[in-house]
C-alpha positions in Angstrom: 17.7 8.0 1.3 14.2 6.6 2.1 12.8 3.1 2.9 11.3 2.3 -0.5 8.4 0.1 0.7 7.5 1.6 4.1 7.7 5.3 3.0 6.0 4.4 -0.3 3.1 2.8 1.4 2.6 5.3 4.2 3.7 8.6 2.7 1.2 11.3 3.4 -1.1 9.1 5.6 -3.3 10.9 8.1 -2.3 9.5 11.5 -5.8 10.0 12.9 -7.5 7.9 10.2 -8.7 4.5 11.2 -6.5 1.7 9.8 -8.3 -1.4 11.2 -11.3 -2.4 13.3 -10.8 -5.7 15.2 -13.6 -8.0 16.3 -12.7 -7.5 19.9 -13.6 -3.8 19.6 -10.0 -2.4 19.4 -9.3 0.2 16.8 -5.9 0.8 15.1 -5.3 4.2 13.7 -2.5 5.0 11.3 -0.6 6.6 14.2 -0.8 3.2 15.9 0.7 1.6 12.7 3.7 3.9 13.0 4.0 3.4 16.8 3.6 -0.4 17.1 5.7 -1.1 14.0 8.5 1.1 15.5 8.2 -0.8 18.8 8.5 -4.2 17.1 11.4 -2.9 14.9 13.3 -1.9 18.0 12.8 -5.4 19.4 14.1 -6.9 16.1 17.3 -4.9 16.4 17.6 -5.8 20.1 17.4 -9.5 19.0 20.3 -9.0 16.6 18.4 -8.6 13.4 20.4 -6.5 10.8 19.4 -5.2 7.3 19.2 -8.2 5.0 18.6 -10.7 7.8 15.6 -13.0 7.5 12.8 -13.0 10.1 10.5 -16.1 9.8 7.0 -16.1 11.3 4.4 -18.8 11.8 1.8 -16.9 13.9 -2.0 -16.7 14.2 -3.7 -13.9 12.2 -3.7 -10.7 14.2 -3.1 -7.0 13.6 0.1 -7.4 15.5 1.3 -9.9 12.9 0.9 -7.1 10.3 2.9 -4.8 12.5 5.7 -7.5 12.6 5.7 -7.5 8.8 6.0 -3.7 8.7 8.7 -3.8 11.5 10.8 -6.1 9.3 10.4 -3.6 6.4 11.4 -0.7 8.6 14.4 -2.6 10.0 15.6 -3.5 6.5 15.0 -7.2 7.2 13.4 -9.8 5.0 10.0 -11.1 6.1 9.3 -14.8 5.7 5.7 -15.6 6.6 4.8 -19.3 7.0 1.5 -21.1 6.6 0.1 -21.8 10.1 -0.9 -25.3 8.9 2.7 -26.3 8.4 3.9 -29.1 10.7 7.2 -29.0 12.6 9.1 -31.1 10.1 7.9 -28.8 7.3 8.9 -25.6 9.2 12.3 -27.2 10.0 13.1 -27.2 6.2 12.3 -23.5 5.9 14.4 -22.6 8.9 17.4 -24.6 7.7 17.1 -23.2 4.2 16.4 -19.5 4.9 18.7 -19.4 8.1 16.7 -16.6 9.7 18.1 -14.7 12.7 14.7 -14.7 14.4 11.7 -17.1 14.3 8.4 -16.0 15.7 5.8 -18.6 16.5 2.5 -19.0 18.2 3.0 -19.2 22.0 1.1 -22.5 22.0 3.9 -23.9 19.7 6.9 -22.7 21.7 7.7 -26.1 23.2 7.5 -27.7 19.7 10.2 -25.3 18.3 12.5 -24.4 21.2 14.9 -27.4 20.8 15.0 -26.9 17.0 15.8 -23.2 17.1 18.4 -23.8 19.9 20.0 -26.4 17.6 20.0 -24.0 14.6 21.1 -21.0 16.6 18.0 -19.0 15.8 16.4 -16.7 18.4 12.8 -17.8 19.2 10.0 -15.3 20.1 6.3 -15.8 20.3 3.3 -13.8 19.1 -0.3 -14.7 19.6 -3.7 -13.0 19.5 -4.2 -10.2 21.9 -7.0 -10.9 24.4 -6.7 -8.4 27.2 -4.2 -6.2 29.0 -3.8 -8.7 31.8 -2.8 -11.6 29.5 0.4 -11.9 27.5 0.2 -12.1 23.8 3.7 -13.5 23.6 7.3 -12.5 24.2 7.5 -10.3 21.1 4.4 -8.4 22.2 5.6 -8.1 25.8 9.0 -6.7 24.6 7.3 -4.4 22.2 5.2 -2.8 24.9 8.4 -2.0 26.7 10.1 -0.5 23.7 10.1 3.0 22.3 7.8 4.3 19.6 10.7 6.1 18.0 12.7 4.2 15.4 15.1 5.4 12.7 13.7 3.5 9.7 16.5 1.8 7.7 17.1 3.2 4.2 16.6 0.7 1.3 16.9 0.6 -2.5 14.4 -0.6 -5.0 16.1 -4.0 -5.4 16.6 -4.8 -1.7 14.7 -7.8 -0.6 11.5 -7.2 1.4 10.2 -10.8 1.7 10.7 -14.4 0.8 7.6 -16.5 0.2 8.0 -20.2 -0.2 6.2 -22.0 -3.0 6.3 -25.8 -3.5 8.4 -27.4 -6.1 7.6 -30.5 -8.3 10.5 -32.4 -6.6 8.9 -31.8 -3.2 11.6 -29.2 -2.3 10.1 -25.8 -1.6 11.5 -22.7 -3.3 11.8 -19.3 -1.7 10.6 -16.6 -4.0 12.6 -13.4 -3.4 10.5 -10.2 -3.6 12.0 -6.8 -3.5 10.7 -3.5 -2.1 9.9 -2.3 -5.7 8.2 -5.6 -6.5 5.7 -5.0 -3.7 5.4 -1.2 -4.0 4.9 -1.1 -7.7 2.1 -3.7 -7.6 0.4 -1.9 -4.7 0.5 1.4 -6.7 -0.9 -0.3 -9.8 -3.8 -2.1 -7.9 -4.8 1.0 -6.0 -5.2 2.8 -9.4 -6.7 0.0 -11.3 -9.3 -1.0 -8.7 -9.9 2.7 -7.8 -9.1 2.5 -4.1 -9.4 5.7 -2.0 -9.2 6.6 1.6 -13.0 6.3 1.8 -12.8 2.5 1.3 -13.3 -0.1 4.0 -11.9 -3.5 3.1 -13.5 -6.6 4.7 -10.4 -8.6 5.4 -11.0 -12.3 6.0 -8.0 -13.8 4.2 -4.9 -15.4 5.8 -1.9 -13.2 6.0 0.9 -15.7 5.3 -0.2 -15.6 1.6 0.4 -13.1 -1.1 -3.4 -12.4 -1.4 -4.1 -11.4 2.2 -0.7 -9.9 3.0 0.6 -8.0 0.0 -2.5 -7.5 -2.1 -5.0 -6.7 0.7 -2.8 -5.0 3.3 -0.5 -3.1 1.0 -3.4 -1.7 -1.1 -5.2 -0.5 2.1 -2.0 1.1 3.3 -1.1 2.9 0.1 -4.7 4.2 -0.2 -5.0 5.4 3.4 -8.1 3.2 3.5 -9.3 1.2 6.5 -10.3 -2.4 7.0 -12.4 -4.7 9.2 -9.8 -7.2 10.2 -11.4 -10.6 10.8 -9.5 -13.8 12.0 -10.8 -15.7 9.1 -13.9 -16.5 7.0 -17.2 -17.3 8.7 -20.4 -16.5 6.8 -22.2 -15.1 9.8 -19.4 -12.7 10.5 -19.0 -11.6 6.9 -22.8 -10.9 6.6 -22.7 -9.0 9.9 -19.9 -6.7 8.7 -20.8 -6.2 5.0 -23.0 -3.2 5.8 -19.9 -1.3 7.1 -17.7 -2.3 4.2 -17.1 -1.2 0.6 -14.8 -4.0 -0.8 -14.5 -7.7 -0.2 -11.4 -9.7 -1.4 -11.9 -13.4 -1.3 -11.2 -16.8 -2.8 -14.0 -18.7 -4.7 -15.0 -20.6 -1.5 -16.0 -17.3 0.1 -18.5 -16.6 -2.6 -20.0 -20.1 -2.9 -20.6 -20.2 0.8 -22.2 -16.8 0.9 -24.5 -17.8 -1.9 -25.6 -20.8 0.2 -27.0 -18.3 2.8 -30.4 -16.7 2.1 -29.4 -13.6 4.1 -26.9 -12.8 1.4 -29.0 -10.7 -1.0 -29.1 -7.6 -3.1 -30.3 -5.3 -0.2 -27.4 -6.4 2.0 -24.7 -5.5 -0.6 -26.4 -2.6 -2.5 -23.8 -0.1 -1.1 -20.8 -2.3 -1.9 -18.3 -1.1 -4.4 -16.3 -4.1 -5.4 -16.0 -7.9 -4.9 -12.7 -9.4 -5.9 -11.8 -13.1 -6.3 -8.5 -14.8 -6.8 -6.0 -17.5 -5.8 -8.1 -20.2 -7.5 -10.4 -20.4 -10.6 -14.0 -19.1 -10.1 -16.6 -21.2 -11.8 -18.7 -19.5 -14.4 -21.8 -20.8 -12.6 -20.7 -18.9 -9.5 -20.3 -15.7 -11.5 -23.8 -16.1 -12.9 -25.4 -16.9 -9.6 -23.6 -14.0 -7.8 -24.7 -11.5 -10.3 -28.3 -12.7 -10.3 -28.5 -12.6 -6.5 -26.7 -9.3 -5.9 -26.5 -7.3 -9.1 -22.7 -7.2 -8.7 -20.3 -8.9 -11.0 -17.2 -10.4 -9.3 -13.9 -9.1 -10.5 -11.5 -12.0 -11.1 -7.7 -11.5 -11.3 -4.6 -13.6 -11.7 -1.4 -13.6 -9.7 1.3 -15.8 -8.3 3.6 -16.0 -5.3 6.5 -15.1 -7.6 4.8 -12.2 -9.4 2.2 -10.6 -7.2 -0.7 -9.6 -9.4 -0.4 -10.0 -13.2 -3.8 -9.4 -14.7 -7.3 -8.2 -13.7 -10.7 -7.9 -15.2 -11.5 -4.2 -15.7 -13.1 -2.1 -13.1 -15.3 -0.1 -15.4 -15.7 -2.3 -18.5 -16.9 -5.9 -19.0 -15.8 -8.5 -16.5 -15.9 -11.8 -18.3 -16.5 -15.0 -16.5 -13.9 -17.7 -17.2 -11.2 -15.1 -17.8 -8.7 -13.2 -15.6 -8.9 -10.0 -17.6 -6.1 -8.0 -19.1 -2.4 -7.5 -18.2 -2.1 -4.8 -15.5 -0.5 -1.5 -16.5 3.3 -2.0 -16.7 3.0 -5.8 -17.0 3.6 -7.7 -20.2 2.2 -11.1 -20.8 2.8 -13.4 -23.8 1.5 -16.9 -24.7 4.2 -19.1 -26.2 4.7 -22.6 -27.4 5.9 -24.5 -24.3 8.6 -26.4 -26.4 9.9 -23.7 -28.8 9.1 -20.6 -26.7 7.7 -18.9 -29.9 4.8 -16.5 -29.4 1.4 -18.0 -30.4 -1.5 -16.1 -32.1 -4.6 -15.2 -30.2 -6.9 -18.1 -29.3 -4.1 -20.7 -29.2 -3.2 -22.3 -25.8 0.4 -22.1 -24.7 2.6 -21.3 -21.7 1.9 -18.0 -20.0 5.1 -15.9 -19.5 5.2 -12.5 -17.7 7.6 -9.6 -17.4 7.3 -6.4 -15.3 8.3 -4.6 -12.1 6.1 -7.0 -10.1 8.1 -10.1 -11.0 10.4 -11.5 -8.3 14.2 -11.6 -8.7 14.7 -15.4 -8.3 14.6 -18.3 -5.9 16.5 -18.1 -2.6 19.8 -20.0 -3.0 18.6 -21.7 -6.2 20.5 -19.9 -9.0 20.2 -22.8 -11.4 16.5 -23.1 -10.8 16.1 -19.3 -11.2 18.0 -19.4 -14.6 15.7 -22.2 -15.8 12.5 -20.2 -15.0 13.6 -17.0 -16.8 14.0 -16.4 -20.5 17.0 -14.4 -21.7 14.8 -11.4 -22.3 13.5 -11.3 -18.7 10.2 -13.1 -19.1 9.3 -15.5 -16.2 7.9 -18.9 -17.2 4.8 -19.2 -15.0 4.1 -22.9 -15.6 0.4 -21.9 -16.3 -1.2 -22.7 -19.6 -3.6 -20.2 -21.1 -4.7 -18.2 -24.1 -5.5 -14.7 -25.0 -8.9 -14.4 -26.7 -9.8 -12.1 -29.6 -10.7 -9.3 -27.2 -7.5 -9.5 -25.3 -8.8 -11.3 -22.2 -6.5 -13.9 -20.7 -7.9 -17.3 -19.9 -6.1 -19.8 -17.7 -6.9 -23.3 -19.1 -4.6 -25.5 -17.1 -1.3 -25.9 -15.3 1.9 -27.7 -16.1 3.7 -29.9 -13.7 0.4 -31.1 -12.2 0.1 -28.3 -9.7 -3.1 -28.5 -7.6 -4.7 -25.4 -6.2 -7.1 -26.1 -3.4 -8.8 -23.3 -1.5 -6.2 -20.9 -2.9 -3.2 -22.9 -1.8 -0.7 -24.4 -4.1 -0.1 -28.2 -3.6 2.5 -30.1 -5.7 1.7 -33.8 -5.8 5.3 -35.0 -5.5 5.6 -33.8 -1.9 2.5 -35.8 -0.9 3.5 -38.8 -3.0 6.9 -39.1 -1.2 5.1 -39.4 2.1 2.5 -41.8 0.8 5.1 -44.1 -0.7 6.7 -44.4 2.8 3.5 -45.9 4.3 3.3 -49.5 5.2 2.2 -51.7 2.3 2.3 -49.0 -0.3 4.2 -49.8 -3.5 3.7 -46.5 -5.2 1.2 -43.6 -5.4 -0.1 -40.9 -7.6 -1.7 -37.7 -6.3 -4.1 -35.7 -8.4 -6.5 -32.7 -8.1 -10.1 -33.1 -9.1 -13.0 -30.6 -9.1 -14.4 -29.7 -5.7 -17.4 -27.3 -5.3 -15.9 -25.4 -2.4 -12.1 -25.5 -2.9 -11.9 -25.5 -6.7 -9.8 -28.6 -6.5 -9.5 -31.4 -3.9 -6.5 -33.7 -3.4 -7.0 -37.4 -4.2 -4.4 -40.0 -3.5 -4.2 -43.1 -5.7 -2.4 -46.0 -4.0 -0.9 -49.2 -5.4 -0.3 -51.9 -2.7 2.7 -54.1 -2.5 2.1 -57.7 -3.6 -0.3 -59.4 -1.1 -0.5 -56.3 1.1 -3.8 -55.0 2.5 -3.7 -51.3 2.8 -5.3 -49.7 5.9 -6.4 -46.4 4.3 -7.7 -44.9 7.6 -4.3 -45.5 9.3 -2.5 -43.9 6.3 -4.8 -40.9 6.5 -4.1 -40.6 10.3 -0.3 -40.8 9.7 -0.4 -37.9 7.2 -1.9 -35.6 9.9 1.5 -35.1 11.6 3.5 -34.9 8.4 1.5 -32.6 6.1 -0.5 -29.4 6.5 -4.2 -30.1 6.4 -4.8 -28.5 3.0 -2.3 -30.9 1.4 -3.9 -34.1 2.9 -6.0 -36.1 0.4 -9.7 -35.8 0.8 -10.0 -39.3 -0.5 -7.8 -42.3 -1.0 -8.3 -44.9 -3.8 -6.6 -48.3 -4.0 -5.9 -49.7 -7.5 -3.9 -52.6 -8.9 -1.7 -50.4 -11.1 -1.3 -46.9 -12.4 -1.8 -46.0 -16.1 1.5 -45.4 -17.9 2.6 -44.3 -21.4 5.2 -46.1 -23.5 8.0 -44.2 -21.7 6.7 -45.5 -18.3 5.4 -42.1 -17.2 2.2 -42.1 -15.1 -0.6 -40.6 -17.1 -2.2 -38.4 -14.5 -4.5 -36.9 -17.1 -6.3 -40.3 -17.4 -6.6 -40.5 -13.6 -8.1 -37.0 -13.4 -10.6 -38.0 -16.1 -11.4 -41.3 -14.4 -12.0 -39.7 -11.0 -13.3 -36.3 -12.0 -16.6 -36.6 -10.1 -15.4 -38.5 -7.1 -15.6 -35.5 -4.8 -18.8 -34.1 -6.2 
């Protein structure tokens, strides 16, 4: 019996092939992938991690963090990556909900978490960014260096859990999407074929790795292709431009492309050799498509995915890539557009709820059976919560989102979570949080505040208070004080009116 995901991703890989080039000059070959992931897997077992146990990680982006993910897969554990922007109270919820055996954090955060993990009975390790041989990169790294490169990889089945990724809920309570070995492997196989990846490709990797896009799309596609990557700590236009001549593919969010277009050095000659530019995690403006093609001669390939489903659709590799669409359902994936109330399929051109079914779709929400049942139809289709249509040519268009979801810079933000904290602030009677257009991030968060009678709100103080309670990407970019919120006859706040009223406030 094999390990479905690890063996599926790395079967037949040439150990001498370069896997990753780091900014510090280090090179990881595929043999290093086997060796370091084995070392870390041995450490996990020493820490008491058993197949099926959760391992949570909130660590800086590093190639060693990728090895931790693969070590979890090899040990049969369930990897739980956490956004590095989450505050201690936010992380506490995840640790209490997922009950991991091990939590790995940034060495700089150890003091913040030690008392919490001691209280919860969770072993705490640290993993930072490697600097040099004389300086520790954390306790996990130190233990790994002392461990063997031999590890008997745990056998797994298709439906064994490989990861849990948390996605916010409209009530403010985050939900853990359970992803199996086959969910991740099947999607990697499909994307490799659909986007025509080979072992000759070099991916320019500037995405975060606590997110589906950077971890499962980018990393898994590189692994299964036997390709290599230039592994950057994040996006910086200077660094991207410097490394583009040695790359063949760039995966990014819309912000990547708008910022590159702002730089005169980014031109047709610089990217003439490039094979593919991919965008996702947030809508790409048609204007950006047009400007990019005019500047470079390349047409960005936009696709559509979710935490719960990995990738669902993609514009075609060889045929027309249409601006304003996310292309066609991927091979093996079925998408239907239905009436949100009746669940009856709608004809082409009509807007409805997007539902998806396929081997990429998650198995449900961690310890939320009732919520899982609510989100799946009896025939296995997952109700995405996204509104869209299928045009006369079969291209899928995303036209809006239900439940007021905000996507800013590729990150999902549910207003209720922010509103609960705003409502607790001194002098605030109630609040409404909306997303409005933002040139760089797609959408920006705006908080609308109603003061208590005779209260004077200190907006600057409220913004300061949020810094310790919410990740930065969730914090409003602007606060507005109003006398009352618009409501319908049933008393529900009409956020559509607020979005219309303040549509240009961040422009």
